[in-house]
C-alpha positions, 0 to 999 in steps of 0.5 A: 202359786196364785201370786206367781200366776198374777205376776205372770199375767201382769207381765203378759199384760205389759209385754204384749201391748209394748211389743205391738207398739214397738212393732208399729214403730218399727214398721215405719222407721224414721229418726223419731221412731228410732229414737223412741224405740231406743229410749224404750229399750234403754229403760227396759234394759236399765237394770242390766246396765246398772249391774254391768255398766263398767263391764260394758264400758270396757267391752265397747270402748274400742268398738265401732258400734254407734247409736243411730237412733240418737241425735248425732249418732254417738258411739257406744263408748260415749254413751256408756262413758256418760252412763257409767260415770253417772252411776259411779258418782251415785255409788260414790255418794252413797259410799259404796264404791270410791273412785281409784285415786290417781292424782298424777292423771287427775291434775293434768286432766282437770287442767285440760278440762279448764282449757277446753271449757274456757276456749269453748266459753270464749267462742260462745259455747260448744256449738250444739244447735240443739242447745241454741248454738249458732255454729256447728262443731259441738260434736268435737267438744263432746268427743273430747269431754266424753274421753275425759269423762270416760277415763274417770268412769273406767277408774271408778271400778275394779276388775276381779282377778278371775276376769282380768285376762278375759276383760283385757281380751275383750278390750282389744278384740272389740276393735275387730267390729270395724271390719263389720262395715266392710263385710256388710257392704260386701254382703249387699243391700239385704244386710244394710240394715246393720248400718243402724249399728255399724257406721257405714263411713268405714265402707266409704272407700270400698264403695267409691272404689267399686263405683269407679270414683276412686283409684282403689277401694281401700278397706278402712275397717280392716285396718283397726281390726288388724291392729286389735287382733295383733294386740290381742295375740301379743297380750295372749302369747307375747312375741316369745310365745308367737315364735314358738316353733313347737306350735306352728299355728302360733307363728302362722297367726302372726304371719296371717295378721301381718299379711292381712294388714297389707291388704287394708291399703293404709300405710299408717296402719302398717307403720303402727303395727310395726311400732307396736311390735318393736316396742313390745320386743323391747319390753319383753327383753328380747333384744339381747336374745337369739330371737333378735337376729332371727326376727331381723332375718325373717324381716329381710326374707319377707322384704326381698319378695316385696322388693322384687315383685312389688309391682306384681302384687295386688293394688291394695298391697302396693298402696300399703307399701308405697312409702317403701323404696320399692317399684309400684304401679305408677297410678297407685304411686301417684294416688299415694303421693297425691294424698301426701302432697295434699296434706303437706300443702294444707300443713304449710298453710296451717303453720302460718296460722299457728301464731294467730291462735297461740294464746287463745285457740280457735276452738271447734266452732264452725260456721255452717254457711261458710262451710257450705259456700266452700264446698259449693265453690269446690264443686263448681271449680271456683276454689281449686284448693281441695283442702279448704273444706277440711281446714274449715272443718278442723280436720287437719290430718296432723296431731300437733296441729289438731291440738295447738290450733283449737286450744293454743299453747295452753292446750298443747301443754295440757295434752303433753302433760296428760300424755306424759302422766299416762305414760308414767302410769302405764310404765309403773304398772308394767314395771311393778304390777302383778307378774300375771299381768306383766304381758298385758301391761307391756302390750298396753304400754307398747300400744300407747307409745306406738299410738303417740308416735303415730299421732305426732309423726304420721296421722293424728286428730286430737278430737277423735283420738284423745279417748284412745289414750285415756282409754288405755290408761283408764283400763290399766288403772282399773285392771291393776286397781290403781297405780302400782309403785315399788313396795316398801316391803317385799310381799303381797299387799292385802286386798283392802290396801288400795294399789295407789297407797303403795309408795316408795319409802 
């Protein structure tokens, strides 16, 4: 009794001064105080992170949350990737938990790592000024390397049978957090403090539209939120389940998601959701069922009002469907065509630069003085090409160009190798995985393929999307406890036998 009393007294003795200190720091927030608060909270929560780091990594992998209190404002997924990988290595060293062995993915990732590090070394480092670099651009290197580290952190753990459905749902639904940026902006300045956790960049188009600086105030956070919710519905019910007319609320959910997607203002997101739906339709084996003509009929019925009343629809909807052969408002069509032409002009210039960086890539190093001079010339009207700044910053709006210019032909080979290896892992888990996970595995494969098609033919950025591909593959590995292959003997493997040990014989 006396010992418990002393423990409580010691806790109060530590907690009260710490709370006062945190209150004093929070009273005058700046970059230094936010960093100190973040470090204190991190050390206080360290025991929780040690026990739940792998779960937190999965939950925050697709989320929009960022650590504003740290230099560079890294995303939560990046922080947990580094933390989880470090703890996984320590567990591996003491022999408590080995990594799941997937050599088909490890080899191309190591090759990609050599190409990235070699390119950075050739150009004088990764360009982090905090480490003495003379150029900017280090954040792109950190994102790419963080994606690779995050994959290995994901494959360092396994998900128990009782949590597989729940973790798959959280993996997808965390993407809805992007919508919070738009919600916070709509609520007003009283809620802007939440931008310390949610990046305000996703409300940039919305703010520009309200200020009259843009033709339309697109809801940038709504696009990934719709995709995340759509994948969750597919994982939960499948297409066959969503077309269950005995439970009308299921097809209603599907129609609502499709309808809301039209209001985000992004043509690429509508195309991506359509691709996910098409791939999932095939993987569920519905092409040769009566659901196929029903789906075609519903699509035609939905397209007819779009065809007839396109120019009467809300501006954001018109912007989303502007790539279809429909009649939309001339100003909206001009805005959509302007962004497309801007990209085509930039790509025409960039493809001429490809031979120059074919052997040794350009890397991500950016001269800040040169970048500032370009933006200054654009503001003064001296430089008419509006894509010069994006080119210099490495923002090419093209998946293939975002790989081959920074890392040359070897980087392109490494990325294609990683993509193919990831597809093979996802397909094997879909084809031979646990029947209870078949729908989840099919959604992961559909999402992966749709993202790959979008990366190559619609919009892509290697530095910001590599972690998406690796996250899907890494989550599939830890969900299925390895790569499932055709078993030599019909039956269920023992819990001690790792999944990657089941081979063709």
